[in-house]
C-alpha positions as CSV (number, residue, x, y, z in Angstrom):
1,M,137.4,77.6,101.5
2,S,140.0,80.3,101.6
3,I,139.2,83.9,102.5
4,R,139.6,84.9,98.9
5,R,137.2,82.2,97.8
6,T,134.7,83.3,100.5
7,V,134.8,86.9,99.2
8,L,134.2,85.7,95.6
9,A,131.2,83.6,96.6
10,A,129.7,86.5,98.5
11,A,130.3,88.9,95.7
12,L,128.7,86.7,93.1
13,F,125.8,85.8,95.4
14,L,125.0,89.6,95.8
15,T,124.9,90.0,92.1
16,Y,122.5,87.2,91.7
17,T,120.2,88.1,94.6
18,L,119.8,91.7,93.3
19,S,118.8,90.5,89.9
20,L,116.1,88.3,91.5
21,S,114.6,90.7,94.1
22,E,114.9,94.0,92.3
23,G,111.8,96.1,92.9
24,T,110.2,93.8,95.4
25,A,110.3,96.5,98.1
26,A,108.6,99.1,96.0
27,A,106.0,101.3,97.5
28,P,102.4,100.0,97.1
29,Q,100.4,101.5,94.2
30,F,96.9,102.7,95.2
31,E,94.2,102.7,92.6
32,I,90.6,104.0,93.1
33,K,88.0,103.5,90.4
34,L,86.0,106.7,89.8
35,G,83.1,107.4,87.6
36,K,83.6,109.4,84.4
37,P,82.0,112.8,83.8
38,E,78.8,112.5,81.8
39,F,76.6,114.6,79.6
40,V,72.9,114.6,78.9
41,L,71.8,114.2,75.3
42,P,68.1,115.2,74.8
43,Q,66.2,113.2,72.1
44,F,64.4,116.2,70.7
45,T,65.0,119.9,71.5
46,G,61.6,121.1,70.5
47,P,60.3,123.4,67.8
48,Y,61.9,126.6,66.5
49,Q,61.9,129.8,68.6
50,E,61.1,133.1,67.0
51,R,63.9,134.9,68.8
52,E,66.4,132.8,66.8
53,A,64.8,132.8,63.4
54,S,61.6,134.5,62.2
55,I,59.2,132.8,59.9
56,A,58.1,134.6,56.7
57,L,54.7,136.4,56.7
58,E,53.3,134.0,54.2
59,E,54.2,131.1,56.5
60,Y,52.1,132.2,59.5
61,E,49.0,130.1,58.5
62,T,51.1,127.0,57.8
63,A,53.0,127.6,61.1
64,E,49.8,127.7,63.1
65,R,48.6,124.5,61.5
66,L,51.9,122.8,62.1
67,R,52.0,124.0,65.8
68,E,48.6,122.3,66.4
69,L,49.9,119.1,64.9
70,L,53.0,119.2,67.0
71,D,51.0,119.8,70.1
72,A,49.0,116.7,69.2
73,G,52.3,114.8,68.8
74,K,51.9,114.2,65.1
75,R,55.4,114.8,64.0
76,Q,55.2,112.5,60.9
77,Q,52.3,114.7,59.6
78,V,54.2,117.8,60.2
79,L,57.2,116.4,58.3
80,A,54.9,115.4,55.4
81,E,53.6,118.9,55.2
82,L,57.2,120.4,55.2
83,E,58.5,118.0,52.6
84,K,55.9,119.3,50.1
85,F,58.1,122.4,49.8
86,Y,61.6,122.8,48.4
87,S,64.1,123.9,51.0
88,I,64.5,127.2,49.2
89,E,60.7,127.9,49.7
90,L,61.0,127.6,53.4
91,S,62.3,130.2,55.8
92,P,65.2,129.3,58.2
93,A,62.7,128.9,61.0
94,M,60.7,126.3,59.1
95,L,63.9,124.5,58.0
96,M,65.0,124.4,61.6
97,L,61.7,122.7,62.5
98,Q,62.1,120.3,59.7
99,A,65.7,119.5,60.8
100,Q,64.6,119.0,64.4
101,I,61.8,116.6,63.4
102,Y,64.3,114.6,61.2
103,F,66.5,114.5,64.3
104,S,63.7,113.3,66.6
105,L,62.8,110.6,64.2
106,E,66.4,109.5,64.0
107,M,66.7,110.4,60.3
108,Y,70.2,111.7,61.0
109,D,71.5,112.2,57.4
110,K,68.5,114.3,56.4
111,A,68.7,116.2,59.8
112,E,72.4,117.0,59.2
113,A,71.8,118.1,55.7
114,T,69.0,120.4,56.7
115,Y,70.9,122.0,59.6
116,L,73.8,122.7,57.3
117,E,71.4,124.3,54.8
118,V,70.1,126.5,57.6
119,L,73.6,127.6,58.6
120,K,74.4,128.5,55.0
121,R,71.6,131.0,55.1
122,M,72.1,132.1,58.8
123,P,75.6,131.1,59.9
124,Q,75.2,132.8,63.3
125,L,72.0,131.0,64.2
126,I,72.8,129.7,67.8
127,R,70.1,127.1,67.9
128,A,71.3,125.5,64.7
129,H,74.9,125.2,66.0
130,S,73.7,123.7,69.3
131,D,71.4,121.2,67.7
132,L,73.9,120.2,65.2
133,G,76.4,119.6,68.1
134,Q,73.9,117.3,69.6
135,L,73.4,115.5,66.4
136,Y,77.1,114.9,66.0
137,L,77.3,113.6,69.6
138,V,74.6,111.0,68.7
139,R,76.7,110.0,65.6
140,E,79.8,109.7,67.7
141,Q,81.7,112.5,65.9
142,P,83.0,114.5,68.9
143,Q,85.3,116.8,66.9
144,K,82.4,118.1,64.8
145,A,80.2,118.3,67.9
146,R,82.8,120.3,69.8
147,H,83.2,122.8,66.9
148,H,79.5,123.5,66.8
149,F,79.1,123.8,70.6
150,A,82.1,126.2,70.6
151,R,80.4,128.3,67.8
152,A,77.1,128.4,69.8
153,V,79.0,129.6,72.9
154,A,81.0,132.2,70.9
155,L,77.8,133.5,69.4
156,G,76.3,134.0,72.9
157,S,74.5,130.8,73.9
158,N,73.4,130.9,77.5
159,E,72.2,127.3,77.7
160,A,73.9,125.3,80.5
161,L,73.6,122.1,78.4
162,V,75.7,123.7,75.6
163,H,78.4,124.9,78.0
164,G,78.4,121.6,79.8
165,Q,78.8,119.5,76.7
166,L,81.5,121.8,75.4
167,A,83.3,121.3,78.7
168,Y,83.0,117.6,78.5
169,L,84.3,117.5,74.9
170,N,87.2,119.8,75.8
171,L,88.1,117.6,78.8
172,T,88.2,114.5,76.7
173,Q,89.9,116.0,73.7
174,Y,92.1,118.7,75.0
175,G,92.6,118.2,78.8
176,P,91.3,119.7,82.0
177,Y,92.4,123.3,81.6
178,S,90.2,123.8,78.5
179,A,87.2,122.4,80.3
180,I,87.2,124.3,83.7
181,S,85.7,127.6,82.5
182,S,82.9,126.0,80.6
183,Y,82.0,123.7,83.4
184,Q,82.0,126.7,85.8
185,Q,79.7,128.6,83.4
186,A,77.3,125.5,83.1
187,A,77.3,125.3,87.0
188,A,76.6,129.0,87.3
189,L,73.6,128.7,85.0
190,E,72.3,125.5,86.7
191,P,73.8,125.5,90.2
192,D,71.6,122.5,91.2
193,N,72.8,120.3,88.4
194,F,75.1,117.7,89.9
195,Q,76.4,116.7,86.5
196,W,78.2,120.0,85.9
197,Q,79.6,120.0,89.5
198,Q,80.9,116.5,88.9
199,G,82.5,117.5,85.6
200,L,84.1,120.5,87.2
201,L,85.4,118.3,90.0
202,A,86.9,115.9,87.5
203,A,88.6,118.7,85.6
204,L,90.0,120.3,88.7
205,I,91.4,116.9,89.9
206,Q,93.0,116.2,86.5
207,A,94.5,119.7,86.5
208,R,96.0,119.0,90.0
209,M,94.1,122.0,91.4
210,Y,93.6,119.9,94.6
211,D,92.6,122.8,97.0
212,A,89.9,124.0,94.7
213,A,88.7,120.5,94.0
214,E,88.6,119.8,97.7
215,A,86.6,122.9,98.5
216,L,84.1,122.1,95.7
217,L,83.9,118.5,97.0
218,D,83.2,119.5,100.5
219,E,80.3,121.7,99.3
220,I,78.8,119.0,97.2
221,T,79.2,116.3,99.9
222,A,77.5,118.5,102.4
223,R,74.4,118.4,100.2
224,K,74.7,114.8,98.9
225,P,76.3,112.9,101.7
226,N,75.0,109.5,100.6
227,M,76.7,109.4,97.2
228,P,79.6,106.9,97.3
229,E,81.2,108.6,94.2
230,L,81.8,111.7,96.2
231,W,83.6,109.8,99.0
232,L,85.7,108.1,96.3
233,N,86.7,111.5,95.1
234,K,87.6,112.5,98.6
235,A,89.8,109.4,98.9
236,T,91.5,110.2,95.7
237,L,92.3,113.8,96.8
238,A,93.6,112.4,100.2
239,L,95.9,110.0,98.4
240,H,97.3,112.8,96.2
241,K,98.2,114.5,99.5
242,E,99.5,111.3,101.0
243,D,97.0,111.5,103.8
244,Y,96.4,107.8,103.9
245,R,94.3,107.8,107.1
246,R,91.8,110.2,105.6
247,A,91.8,108.4,102.3
248,L,91.0,105.2,104.1
249,T,88.1,106.8,106.0
250,S,86.6,108.1,102.8
251,L,87.0,104.7,101.1
252,E,85.3,102.9,103.9
253,M,82.5,105.4,103.7
254,A,82.1,104.6,100.0
255,L,82.1,100.9,100.7
256,L,79.5,101.4,103.4
257,L,77.3,103.3,100.9
258,G,77.5,100.3,98.4
259,N,80.4,100.9,96.1
260,E,82.3,97.6,96.3
261,D,84.2,97.7,93.0
262,Q,87.1,95.2,93.4
263,R,89.8,97.8,92.9
264,N,88.4,99.9,95.7
265,L,88.2,96.9,98.0
266,Q,91.8,96.1,97.2
267,T,93.0,99.7,97.7
268,S,91.2,99.8,101.0
269,A,92.8,96.6,102.0
270,K,96.2,98.0,101.1
271,L,95.6,101.1,103.2
272,H,94.5,99.0,106.1
273,L,97.8,96.9,105.8
274,Q,99.8,100.1,105.6
275,L,98.2,101.5,108.7
276,G,98.3,98.2,110.7
277,S,94.7,97.1,110.8
278,Y,95.4,93.6,109.4
279,D,92.1,91.9,110.4
280,R,90.1,94.4,108.4
281,A,92.5,94.1,105.5
282,M,92.1,90.4,105.4
283,A,88.3,90.7,105.6
284,L,88.3,93.1,102.5
285,L,90.7,90.8,100.7
286,E,88.5,87.8,101.3
287,K,85.5,89.8,99.8
288,S,87.6,90.9,96.9
289,F,88.9,87.4,96.1
290,G,85.3,86.1,96.1
291,R,84.6,88.1,93.0
292,N,84.4,86.5,89.6
293,D,87.3,88.5,88.3
294,F,89.7,87.2,91.0
295,D,93.3,87.4,89.7
296,I,96.5,85.9,91.1
297,A,98.3,89.3,90.4
298,S,96.6,90.9,93.4
299,V,97.6,88.0,95.6
300,T,101.3,88.4,94.4
301,E,101.2,92.1,95.2
302,Y,100.0,91.5,98.7
303,F,102.4,88.6,99.1
304,T,105.3,90.9,98.2
305,W,104.2,93.6,100.5
306,L,103.6,91.3,103.5
307,S,106.9,89.4,102.9
308,H,108.8,92.7,102.9
309,L,107.2,93.4,106.4
310,E,107.9,89.8,107.5
311,L,104.3,89.4,108.5
312,W,104.3,85.6,108.1
313,D,101.1,84.8,110.0
314,D,99.2,87.4,108.0
315,L,100.8,86.0,104.9
316,K,99.5,82.6,105.8
317,K,96.0,84.0,106.2
318,L,96.2,85.7,102.8
319,L,97.2,82.5,101.1
320,D,94.5,80.5,102.9
321,I,91.9,83.0,101.8
322,A,93.1,83.0,98.2
323,G,93.3,79.2,98.3
324,K,89.5,78.9,98.6
325,H,89.1,80.4,95.1
326,L,91.8,78.5,93.2
327,G,89.2,76.9,91.0
328,K,88.7,80.2,89.3
329,L,92.3,80.3,88.1
330,K,94.0,78.8,85.2
331,P,96.9,76.3,85.8
332,A,99.6,78.9,85.2
333,Q,98.0,81.2,87.8
334,Q,97.6,78.2,90.2
335,S,101.3,77.6,89.7
336,R,102.1,81.1,90.9
337,Y,99.9,80.5,94.0
338,Y,101.8,77.4,95.0
339,L,105.1,79.2,94.4
340,H,104.0,81.7,97.0
341,M,103.0,78.8,99.3
342,A,106.5,77.4,98.8
343,Q,108.2,80.7,99.5
344,L,106.2,81.0,102.8
345,E,107.1,77.5,103.9
346,V,110.8,78.4,103.3
347,Q,110.5,81.4,105.6
348,R,108.7,79.2,108.2
349,K,111.6,76.7,107.9
350,R,109.2,73.9,106.9
351,F,111.5,72.6,104.2
352,T,109.7,69.3,103.4
353,Q,106.5,71.2,102.8
354,A,108.3,73.9,100.8
355,D,109.8,71.1,98.5
356,Q,106.3,69.7,97.9
357,M,104.8,73.2,97.1
358,F,107.6,73.9,94.6
359,N,106.9,70.6,92.9
360,R,103.2,71.2,92.8
361,S,103.9,74.6,91.2
362,L,106.1,73.2,88.4
363,N,103.7,70.4,87.7
364,L,101.0,73.0,87.0
365,D,103.3,75.1,84.9
366,P,106.7,73.6,83.9
367,T,107.7,77.0,82.3
368,N,107.2,79.0,85.5
369,G,110.7,80.6,85.4
370,E,110.3,82.4,88.7
371,C,109.5,79.0,90.4
372,L,112.4,77.3,88.6
373,L,114.8,79.9,90.0
374,A,113.4,80.0,93.5
375,Y,113.3,76.2,93.7
376,A,116.9,75.9,92.4
377,E,118.1,78.5,95.0
378,F,116.3,76.6,97.7
379,L,117.9,73.3,96.7
380,T,121.3,75.0,96.5
381,K,120.9,76.1,100.1
382,Q,119.9,72.5,101.0
383,K,123.1,71.4,99.2
384,D,121.0,69.3,96.7
385,Y,123.3,70.4,93.9
386,I,122.4,68.0,91.2
387,R,118.7,68.8,91.3
388,A,119.5,72.5,91.6
389,E,121.6,72.4,88.5
390,L,118.9,70.7,86.5
391,L,116.5,73.4,87.5
392,Y,118.8,76.2,86.5
393,M,119.4,74.5,83.1
394,R,115.6,74.3,82.6
395,A,115.3,78.0,83.5
396,D,118.2,78.8,81.1
397,A,116.0,77.8,78.2
398,L,113.4,80.5,79.1
399,S,114.3,83.9,77.6
400,S,112.5,85.7,80.5
401,V,114.9,84.3,83.1
402,E,117.9,83.3,81.1
403,K,120.3,85.7,82.6
404,Q,119.2,85.0,86.2
405,A,119.4,81.3,85.6
406,Q,123.0,81.5,84.3
407,L,124.0,83.7,87.2
408,G,122.4,81.3,89.7
409,R,124.1,78.3,88.0
410,A,127.4,80.1,88.3
411,Q,126.8,80.6,92.0
412,L,126.0,77.0,92.3
413,Y,129.3,76.0,90.7
414,I,131.1,78.3,93.2
415,E,129.3,76.6,96.1
416,M,130.4,73.2,94.6
417,Q,134.0,74.7,94.2
418,N,133.7,73.8,90.5
419,Y,135.6,76.9,89.5
420,K,136.4,76.0,85.9
421,S,132.6,75.5,85.1
422,A,131.8,78.8,87.0
423,L,134.5,80.7,85.0
424,E,133.3,79.3,81.6
425,L,129.7,80.2,82.4
426,L,130.6,83.7,83.7
427,R,132.6,84.4,80.5
428,Q,129.5,83.4,78.5
429,I,127.4,85.8,80.6
430,H,129.9,88.6,80.2
431,Q,130.0,88.1,76.4
432,K,126.2,88.2,76.1
433,Y,125.5,90.8,78.8
434,P,128.7,93.0,78.9
435,D,127.0,95.5,81.2
436,S,126.1,93.1,84.0
437,A,127.3,94.5,87.2
438,G,130.1,92.6,89.0
439,V,130.5,89.8,86.4
440,K,133.8,91.0,85.1
441,D,135.3,91.4,88.6
442,N,134.1,87.9,89.6
443,I,135.7,86.5,86.4
444,E,139.1,88.1,87.5
445,I,138.7,86.7,91.1
446,I,138.0,83.2,89.8
447,E,140.9,83.4,87.4
448,N,143.1,84.3,90.3
449,I,141.8,81.4,92.4
450,I,142.4,78.9,89.6
451,A,145.9,80.3,89.1
452,L,146.5,80.1,92.8
453,D,145.3,76.5,92.9
454,K,147.6,75.6,90.0
455,S,150.6,77.3,91.8
456,N,149.9,75.4,95.0
457,D,149.7,72.1,93.1
458,T,153.0,72.8,91.4
459,K,154.7,73.5,94.8
460,L,153.3,70.2,96.2
461,R,154.8,68.3,93.5
């Protein structure tokens, strides 16, 4: 082959290789599964309080009788007594009691209507707003719940529960900055309540206020060192700061305390791989792959990473571990596994075994475009051009790899010195994908080679 032909082959080969391997050396993505902030929803908030709404003078006797029934747990009898009156005959305090009993008995429509009736008469009644907020939470109407909790706070509520639930709803509906102040107020009112500290921590992390979050987390962890969730949060903060060794230490502590979520196992394995502790990484991967939700995507991710580092022995261990759990996978996923086996055998220069693995992969999934391309490229290097061309033509029929298949087949024709076929195919590629890098230049080079060959033939004659 002339120097000009060699340059052409190299140029086109680079174009094809980039299209296949783009993104394979990307930095690993770490994911830690954290718990969500929670809120407590009491079933029944208790009877009215006189500081919020006074009963009428003529209701004192009835109120005392109802109090005795309530103390005896006879809510149905209390409700029956109250329902003897029209709502207009009852004071706001007695209506509040009626609403609360409806709420406690899960008669939500009647409870809502009664609370709203109270607020018509006393729109600044804090207890009515906070109870109605609770009711709307139960009925999964968070916008209405947030409105009434906000009104209760604006009117001067000093209940930690109200501030905490407002914080939670702000966090989920409007983002972290709207939640921080309310969580701080709830934590100030109930400093021993872990729920509010956990919510504040979540808001600080989401707001990227990492120093404040870390300070709060250190304080909480000192008091509750055996909670794996806290160590997961420590790991998350360390990852945000790219302190991978500290993140790994925190993750391992969470695993030791019993949190073995598959994503956390896999993230810990990635960190061990990145920091060079491969035996521990493989042990964690084996535990992860043993779960019922084992997925080939995680194997692919580790395969890509280990391949980039050229850690072939560790890659073999990875595939051996994954191979024990192939029965959990569908044929298409098993196909991807055997493709990885084939790619490893290529790197180990065990070409007969590689050929067998490629075939096994395609038998499981004939439409595995990635395998068709990799197998065709392998056969091209083995100078088995006929089989390689057939594989490229099969891949060409798949929209997901059509362009790569055509570029690979063009490279194959160049290897075979079939320049007319290569030129025809490259023109088709350029017409369909005009922005493809290097294709137009390669067309010009091939045209020059064909013209040069014709000129040399003419001179020989």
